[in-house]
C-alpha positions in Angstrom: 119.9 135.3 77.3 117.6 137.9 78.8 117.1 138.3 82.6 113.5 136.9 82.5 114.7 133.8 80.7 117.5 133.3 83.2 114.9 133.6 86.0 112.7 131.0 84.3 115.5 128.5 83.9 116.6 129.0 87.5 113.0 128.4 88.7 112.8 125.2 86.6 116.1 124.0 88.0 114.9 124.7 91.5 111.7 122.7 91.0 113.7 119.8 89.5 116.0 119.8 92.5 113.1 120.0 94.9 111.5 117.1 93.1 114.7 115.0 93.4 115.0 115.8 97.1 111.3 114.9 97.6 111.7 111.6 95.8 114.9 110.8 97.7 113.3 111.7 101.0 110.4 109.3 100.3 112.8 106.6 99.3 114.7 107.0 102.5 111.6 107.0 104.7 111.2 103.8 106.6 108.2 101.6 105.9 107.6 101.9 109.7 107.0 105.6 109.4 104.7 105.2 106.4 102.7 102.5 108.3 102.3 104.8 111.3 101.3 107.7 109.0 98.8 105.6 107.1 97.4 104.2 110.3 97.2 100.7 108.8 99.6 97.8 108.3 99.0 95.5 105.3 99.7 91.8 106.1 100.2 89.4 103.2 99.1 85.9 104.0 98.3 82.7 102.1 95.4 81.5 104.3 96.2 77.8 103.5 98.8 76.7 106.1 97.5 75.5 109.4 98.2 76.2 112.2 99.8 79.6 111.1 97.2 81.0 108.7 93.9 79.7 107.5 91.0 81.4 105.7 87.9 79.9 107.2 85.4 79.4 104.4 82.5 79.4 107.0 83.4 82.8 108.5 85.3 84.4 105.6 88.0 85.4 108.2 91.6 84.4 108.7 92.6 82.5 111.8 95.8 80.9 113.2 98.9 81.6 115.2 100.2 84.2 112.9 96.8 85.8 112.5 96.6 86.3 116.2 100.2 87.6 116.2 99.3 90.1 113.4 96.5 91.6 115.5 98.9 91.9 118.4 101.4 93.5 116.0 98.8 96.0 115.0 98.0 96.8 118.6 101.7 97.4 119.4 102.0 99.8 116.4 98.7 101.4 117.2 97.3 100.9 113.7 94.6 98.9 111.9 95.4 95.5 110.4 94.4 94.6 106.9 95.0 91.1 105.5 96.0 90.8 101.8 95.7 87.4 100.1 98.7 86.0 98.4 100.1 82.6 97.3 103.3 80.7 97.9 104.4 81.0 94.3 103.9 84.8 94.3 104.9 85.5 97.9 108.3 87.1 97.1 107.0 88.9 94.1 104.0 90.4 96.0 106.3 91.5 98.8 108.7 93.2 96.4 105.7 94.7 94.5 104.4 96.6 97.6 101.1 94.7 97.7 101.6 94.5 101.5 104.0 95.7 104.2 104.7 92.3 105.9 104.2 88.7 105.0 103.1 86.4 107.8 102.0 82.8 107.9 104.6 80.1 108.5 107.3 81.5 106.2 110.5 79.6 106.2 113.7 81.6 106.5 115.8 80.6 103.4 119.0 81.9 101.9 117.2 82.4 98.6 114.5 84.6 100.1 117.2 86.5 102.1 119.0 87.4 98.9 116.2 89.8 97.8 114.1 90.3 100.9 114.4 90.7 104.7 113.4 88.1 107.3 112.9 88.6 111.0 114.5 86.6 113.7 112.8 83.2 114.0 109.9 82.6 116.4 109.5 78.8 115.9 111.5 75.9 114.5 109.9 73.3 112.4 110.9 70.5 109.9 109.5 68.5 107.0 107.6 65.4 107.9 105.5 62.9 105.9 101.7 62.9 106.2 100.3 59.5 105.2 97.3 57.4 105.8 97.2 55.6 109.1 96.7 52.3 107.3 100.1 52.8 105.5 102.2 53.0 108.7 103.8 49.6 108.0 104.2 50.4 104.4 106.0 53.7 104.8 108.6 53.7 107.6 111.0 56.3 106.1 111.9 58.5 103.1 113.4 55.6 101.2 110.1 53.7 101.3 108.3 56.7 99.8 110.6 57.3 96.9 109.3 54.4 94.8 107.9 54.4 91.3 104.5 53.3 92.5 104.2 56.0 95.2 102.4 59.3 94.5 103.6 62.4 96.3 101.2 65.3 96.5 102.7 68.8 96.8 101.5 72.4 96.5 103.2 74.6 93.9 105.7 77.1 95.3 107.3 77.3 98.7 109.5 74.9 100.6 107.3 71.8 100.4 107.9 71.7 96.6 111.6 72.5 97.1 112.0 69.6 99.5 110.2 67.1 97.2 112.3 68.3 94.1 115.5 67.8 96.1 114.7 64.4 97.6 112.3 62.5 95.4 113.8 60.8 92.4 111.5 57.8 91.5 108.0 58.5 92.9 105.4 60.3 90.9 105.0 64.0 91.9 101.4 65.3 91.7 101.2 69.1 91.8 98.4 71.1 93.5 97.8 74.8 93.3 96.4 75.1 96.8 98.1 73.6 99.8 94.7 72.9 101.4 93.8 70.4 98.7 96.8 68.1 99.3 95.9 66.5 102.6 92.3 65.6 101.6 93.9 63.9 98.5 96.0 61.8 100.9 93.0 60.9 103.0 91.0 59.9 99.9 93.8 57.9 98.3 94.4 60.1 95.3 98.0 60.5 96.5 100.0 58.5 99.1 102.2 61.1 100.8 102.3 64.8 101.6 105.6 66.2 102.8 104.9 69.3 104.9 106.1 70.9 108.1 105.6 68.7 111.1 103.3 71.2 112.9 100.9 71.1 109.9 101.1 67.3 109.6 100.2 67.0 113.3 97.2 69.3 113.0 95.8 67.4 110.0 96.3 64.0 111.8 94.5 65.3 114.8 91.6 66.5 112.7 91.2 63.4 110.5 91.6 59.9 112.0 92.4 58.5 108.6 95.7 60.5 108.5 99.0 59.9 110.3 101.9 62.2 110.9 105.1 60.1 110.6 107.7 60.9 113.3 106.9 64.6 113.7 109.3 64.8 116.6 112.2 63.7 114.3 111.7 65.8 111.2 113.7 65.3 108.0 114.8 68.9 108.1 115.3 71.7 110.6 114.0 75.1 109.5 113.2 78.4 111.2 110.0 80.4 110.6 110.0 84.2 110.5 108.2 87.2 109.0 109.2 88.7 105.7 109.4 92.3 104.4 111.4 94.4 101.9 115.2 94.4 102.2 117.3 97.4 103.3 114.7 98.9 105.7 116.7 98.4 108.9 114.4 100.6 111.0 111.3 98.5 110.3 113.3 95.2 110.8 114.7 96.5 114.1 111.3 97.3 115.3 109.9 93.9 114.3 112.8 92.0 115.9 112.4 93.9 119.2 108.6 93.3 119.1 109.3 89.5 118.6 111.9 89.5 121.4 109.4 91.2 123.8 106.7 88.7 122.8 109.1 85.9 123.7 110.2 87.5 127.0 106.6 88.0 128.1 105.6 84.4 127.3 103.1 85.6 124.6 104.7 83.5 121.9 104.7 80.4 124.1 101.0 81.0 124.7 100.3 81.3 121.0 102.2 78.1 120.3 100.3 76.2 123.0 97.0 77.4 121.6 97.6 76.7 118.0 100.3 74.0 117.9 100.4 72.2 121.2 102.7 69.2 121.8 103.8 66.7 119.2 
C-alpha cells in the first residue's frame, strides 16, 4: 500500500470517528439543551379534555389549566411555546416519534406509560366518575346500576377512560367515540346513558349543561395522578420539569390555576 493510499484511509477513518462522536454527542444532549438552543418548546396536547386542554372552535386557540401552565413553562425557559395537536390513541407514539417535546393536558400517570416514557411528579389528583343525565339520578346510583345490558356507555377511544370501561363494564353496551368532546353531548341528547370520565371533567360538563349530572365526584371510583409526559432517559429535562412544578406549587401558582379552571367539587 502506497503512502498516499494510507493517508486516504487514515483520513476516512478520522471522518468516520468524528461522525460517530458527533452522533453520540447529539444523542447524549438533553432535550432541555435542544429546546433552549431552538428557542421554542413544542407542546403536544389533545385539545378535547376540559378543564386541562380545549381547542376553542370560535377562537381557534387552546385554553385550559395546562395551556396556561404551558405558557408559564415557556416563560420560565425563556422560549416560545408552540402547540402540536395529538390524540389520546396516538399520544405515546407521537411523544416517542419526536412530534413534540412535552405532552400536556390531563395525562394520567400510569405504569404502562412509564414503561416507555417519562412522567413528571403529579400536580393534581383525580378519579373516574360517571356523567349522567340529571333525570337519571334515581336510576343510576352506582357502578352496578350502570353495568346492565340495556345501558349504553359512551367512551372515547384511547386513554384511561376506555381502559376503565374495558376493565369494569361486562354487560352494558359500549359505544365508541373518536373524539372525547363528542361523548358528553351524546349523554345529554340521550344517544348514550353514561360517560365515565375524570371527576373534574364531569363537574365542568355538569356546570355547563343543566341536563347533565356528575355522580359523586367527591368520591371517585378510582384515584389517579396527573402529570406531564416526555421521552424516557432524559434526566436533565425531567429534573428541570419537576423543580419547575415544585416551585409552582410553593408559590401557590398551581393552586391559583386549579381555582381558576377546576374550582370546588
